[in-house]
Backbone bond lengths (Angstrom), bond angles and torsions (degrees), N, CA, C in turn:
res aa  C-N    CA-C-N  psi(-1)  N-CA   C-N-CA  omega(-1)  CA-C   N-CA-C  phi
1 X - - - 1.398 - - 1.566 113.43 -
2 X 1.287 115.72 -42.56 1.486 121.31 -177.69 1.506 113.20 -109.26
3 X 1.359 119.37 -21.41 1.450 120.75 -167.48 1.538 114.02 -61.50
4 X 1.276 114.09 127.86 1.478 125.25 178.67 1.548 113.35 66.64
5 X 1.327 117.51 18.71 1.483 116.63 174.34 1.529 109.11 -82.95
6 X 1.314 114.47 147.94 1.435 121.73 175.63 1.539 106.57 -112.98
7 X 1.364 115.04 119.18 1.454 120.01 -177.93 1.504 109.24 -106.50
8 X 1.325 113.66 148.17 1.482 121.60 174.99 1.530 108.63 -127.27
9 X 1.293 115.61 147.06 1.458 122.57 178.84 1.514 110.35 -72.04
10 X 1.335 116.20 134.22 1.479 121.28 171.44 1.459 113.39 -113.11
11 X 1.364 118.01 -20.13 1.446 119.85 171.62 1.576 108.51 -160.31
12 X 1.332 114.74 153.90 1.474 120.47 178.99 1.427 109.62 -158.10
13 X 1.323 118.18 151.55 1.489 123.87 173.11 1.508 111.10 -62.56
14 X 1.313 116.10 154.02 1.454 120.66 -176.50 1.535 112.96 -60.69
15 X 1.349 116.93 -27.25 1.461 119.95 -178.54 1.551 114.27 -85.34
16 X 1.319 117.11 4.50 1.462 121.19 178.87 1.530 109.90 -87.22
17 X 1.330 116.47 169.82 1.445 122.20 177.35 1.468 115.84 -113.40
18 X 1.342 115.97 -0.49 1.447 121.14 177.96 1.504 111.17 -94.63
19 X 1.331 117.90 140.80 1.469 121.48 176.82 1.513 108.34 -135.83
20 X 1.337 114.87 -168.32 1.460 122.97 -174.94 1.524 112.59 -64.27
21 X 1.300 119.63 -16.55 1.478 121.30 179.13 1.539 111.87 -92.13
22 X 1.377 116.08 -9.44 1.484 117.21 179.15 1.515 110.36 -75.43
23 X 1.327 113.70 136.67 1.473 121.93 176.40 1.502 111.92 -121.84
24 X 1.349 114.35 133.57 1.485 122.39 -178.59 1.538 107.11 -111.89
25 X 1.331 120.48 126.97 1.444 122.73 -179.75 1.592 103.85 -110.33
26 X 1.385 113.91 102.57 1.461 119.84 -178.01 1.482 111.65 -85.93
27 X 1.364 115.51 149.32 1.457 124.04 173.13 1.572 105.33 -135.50
28 X 1.344 113.98 153.83 1.462 118.68 -178.37 1.502 110.41 -141.24
29 X 1.317 112.65 143.77 1.468 120.93 172.85 1.556 109.05 -130.66
30 X 1.329 116.01 134.94 1.464 120.13 -177.17 1.480 115.61 92.35
31 X 1.300 116.73 167.44 1.476 124.39 -174.07 1.539 110.42 -94.82
32 X 1.329 117.11 125.43 1.455 124.70 -179.38 1.529 108.63 -60.98
33 X 1.278 120.51 -46.26 1.484 123.13 -175.74 1.513 111.60 -59.64
34 X 1.319 118.27 -29.91 1.473 119.49 -179.41 1.547 111.30 -81.56
35 X 1.281 117.46 -10.81 1.462 120.52 -179.01 1.548 112.32 75.64
36 X 1.337 116.34 14.56 1.511 120.36 -178.21 1.501 111.80 -113.61
37 X 1.318 120.54 15.65 1.422 124.67 -178.41 1.531 108.98 -81.93
38 X 1.358 112.08 151.50 1.485 118.10 172.83 1.516 105.54 -129.17
39 X 1.318 117.26 151.42 1.493 123.80 176.62 1.502 106.95 -129.95
40 X 1.305 114.12 144.86 1.445 120.79 172.33 1.521 108.04 -142.11
41 X 1.334 117.21 155.03 1.423 120.00 -177.87 1.514 111.56 -153.93
42 X 1.332 114.90 157.37 1.435 122.54 169.07 1.483 106.94 -110.92
43 X 1.368 115.84 150.13 1.447 119.55 179.35 1.492 112.28 -148.72
44 X 1.320 118.53 153.05 1.476 122.91 176.25 1.493 108.28 -164.43
45 X 1.351 114.78 163.64 1.486 122.31 -176.75 1.468 110.11 115.12
46 X 1.350 114.42 160.31 1.479 118.32 -176.46 1.506 110.19 64.51
47 X 1.276 116.17 -133.81 1.457 124.00 179.31 1.526 116.11 -78.02
48 X 1.341 115.93 2.76 1.468 122.87 -174.57 1.534 109.62 -111.14
49 X 1.344 113.89 121.87 1.492 120.06 174.28 1.467 108.01 -73.53
50 X 1.338 119.31 -53.24 1.482 125.44 175.55 1.479 109.83 -160.46
51 X 1.299 114.70 141.77 1.459 123.57 -178.13 1.495 114.27 -144.87
52 X 1.316 114.79 160.41 1.425 124.36 174.07 1.559 109.94 -136.18
53 X 1.360 112.68 154.73 1.468 115.37 173.84 1.537 106.37 -146.46
54 X 1.352 114.02 157.59 1.479 121.93 176.12 1.512 106.78 -138.49
55 X 1.305 115.60 145.79 1.481 120.77 -177.58 1.510 112.52 -147.90
56 X 1.307 114.25 149.42 1.467 123.87 166.95 1.479 105.12 -91.13
57 X 1.338 117.37 137.11 1.465 121.42 179.46 1.529 109.27 -105.90
58 X 1.321 118.84 121.45 1.463 122.21 176.48 1.511 109.95 -76.04
59 X 1.321 117.98 167.56 1.496 121.77 -174.35 1.517 108.45 -66.62
60 X 1.356 122.73 -19.96 1.442 123.29 176.18 1.490 113.67 -88.11
61 X 1.368 118.67 4.07 1.411 126.04 178.80 1.525 114.10 88.18
62 X 1.318 118.80 -2.58 1.502 119.98 178.11 1.525 110.52 -70.43
63 X 1.290 115.06 152.54 1.445 122.60 -176.68 1.547 112.02 -113.42
64 X 1.329 114.51 133.21 1.489 122.51 169.72 1.524 102.84 -107.25
65 X 1.331 115.00 107.52 1.488 120.31 -166.55 1.523 111.76 -120.66
66 X 1.298 112.41 151.32 1.494 123.87 167.26 1.505 108.24 -125.16
67 X 1.356 118.19 137.57 1.404 122.12 -177.14 1.502 111.96 -135.38
68 X 1.320 114.88 154.37 1.522 120.93 173.29 1.482 106.83 -148.28
69 X 1.334 114.49 150.54 1.468 119.50 176.66 1.595 106.85 -160.86
70 X 1.319 110.79 160.50 1.444 120.81 171.45 1.505 104.49 -99.57
71 X 1.345 118.52 125.91 1.438 120.52 -178.72 1.576 112.04 -86.94
72 X 1.276 117.41 178.51 1.455 122.36 -179.14 1.503 114.66 -64.62
73 X 1.360 114.16 -18.90 1.509 120.70 177.71 1.564 109.98 -86.90
74 X 1.349 117.88 -5.35 1.438 121.96 -178.33 1.554 113.46 87.51
75 X 1.315 119.16 11.52 1.434 123.51 -178.23 1.542 107.38 -90.52
76 X 1.329 115.23 139.90 1.455 122.46 171.86 1.535 107.50 -83.40
77 X 1.330 114.97 123.96 1.473 123.20 -178.98 1.500 111.94 -119.51
78 X 1.321 118.51 137.94 1.473 122.15 179.81 1.568 110.91 -131.18
79 X 1.294 116.17 156.48 1.417 116.54 176.76 1.518 112.11 -168.64
80 X 1.340 115.35 178.57 1.492 123.74 176.60 1.524 106.50 -124.73
81 X 1.372 113.48 155.28 1.424 118.27 -174.80 1.526 109.05 -154.51
82 X 1.348 115.27 139.95 1.465 121.33 171.65 1.520 105.90 -114.21
83 X 1.340 116.48 125.16 1.446 122.22 -176.69 1.540 107.38 -120.17
84 X 1.380 112.62 134.59 1.465 121.39 175.38 1.490 109.25 -114.59
85 X 1.346 118.22 123.96 1.485 122.00 -178.86 1.499 112.53 -79.86
86 X 1.321 114.76 148.82 1.424 125.55 170.63 1.532 106.10 -132.03
87 X 1.326 118.81 128.27 1.478 121.79 178.03 1.539 106.03 -91.69
88 X 1.331 111.83 124.21 1.520 118.55 -176.83 1.492 107.74 -85.98
89 X 1.330 120.92 159.56 1.462 125.90 -179.21 1.492 112.52 -53.97
90 X 1.301 119.97 -32.08 1.448 123.32 -177.54 1.531 112.68 -85.47
91 X 1.398 118.14 1.15 1.432 122.69 179.75 1.515 115.19 93.51
92 X 1.309 115.63 -9.37 1.496 117.03 176.61 1.528 108.36 -72.85
93 X 1.364 115.44 166.21 1.420 121.13 176.92 1.488 109.32 -108.84
94 X 1.325 117.37 140.32 1.487 123.66 170.26 1.513 104.18 -115.05
95 X 1.355 114.61 128.12 1.468 120.52 175.90 1.501 111.66 -108.81
96 X 1.317 114.08 122.58 1.475 123.46 -179.55 1.527 104.12 -92.57
97 X 1.315 119.68 116.81 1.430 122.98 -169.96 1.497 113.60 -117.26
98 X 1.306 119.24 133.72 1.432 125.81 170.53 1.500 107.50 -114.72
99 X 1.345 118.67 120.07 1.458 119.12 -170.16 1.555 106.22 -132.78
100 X 1.373 110.14 164.60 1.446 120.77 174.36 1.534 111.70 -148.58
101 X 1.348 112.78 134.48 1.501 116.25 176.47 1.513 109.33 -68.66
102 X 1.319 117.43 136.95 1.476 121.59 169.17 1.523 110.46 -102.75
103 X 1.331 115.45 0.44 1.450 121.72 172.33 1.542 106.88 -124.94
104 X 1.328 115.60 178.39 1.456 117.99 -179.00 1.525 113.10 59.30
105 X 1.350 118.33 -132.57 1.416 120.89 -172.40 1.532 114.57 -87.22
106 X 1.331 117.92 -0.92 1.444 117.68 176.91 1.559 116.13 72.33
107 X 1.294 114.84 10.55 1.477 119.95 -176.15 1.524 113.32 -70.90
108 X 1.281 116.63 166.70 1.487 122.79 -176.51 1.506 108.93 -115.41
109 X 1.327 115.87 162.63 1.472 120.04 177.84 1.511 110.24 -163.39
110 X 1.320 114.93 175.29 1.440 123.51 174.99 1.506 111.66 -132.48
111 X 1.355 117.26 143.81 1.442 119.32 -179.18 1.549 105.19 -144.53
112 X 1.356 111.91 166.67 1.479 121.83 173.01 1.484 107.03 -134.33
113 X 1.359 115.21 129.59 1.449 120.38 171.76 1.506 109.05 -121.46
114 X 1.364 118.54 154.38 1.418 121.82 178.42 1.529 111.13 -134.92
115 X 1.325 117.52 147.74 1.397 122.85 178.07 1.506 115.08 -172.52
């Protein structure tokens, strides 16, 4: 479901550091239907110099994620995210994300990525 997909941001809250130039390269191990799959990704672009994420995949394909990155200002940023997938008519995935910084100001936001 997620393996080797490249996602791009299509929207993000103003307090986020990801924008339309950010690319996420997802990888997956395990079967989603079993609820035992894991996903990890690298990402960069926009306000992100380099980042990684790791997630548990529920049997419905939703992701319980933790992420960390170094931003363009050289600060280490961390957060948590819940992502809900939507399968688009052309077979791509759209992830609806609710996230919160666990570093910095602890604020929350919403984003959408597609790939």
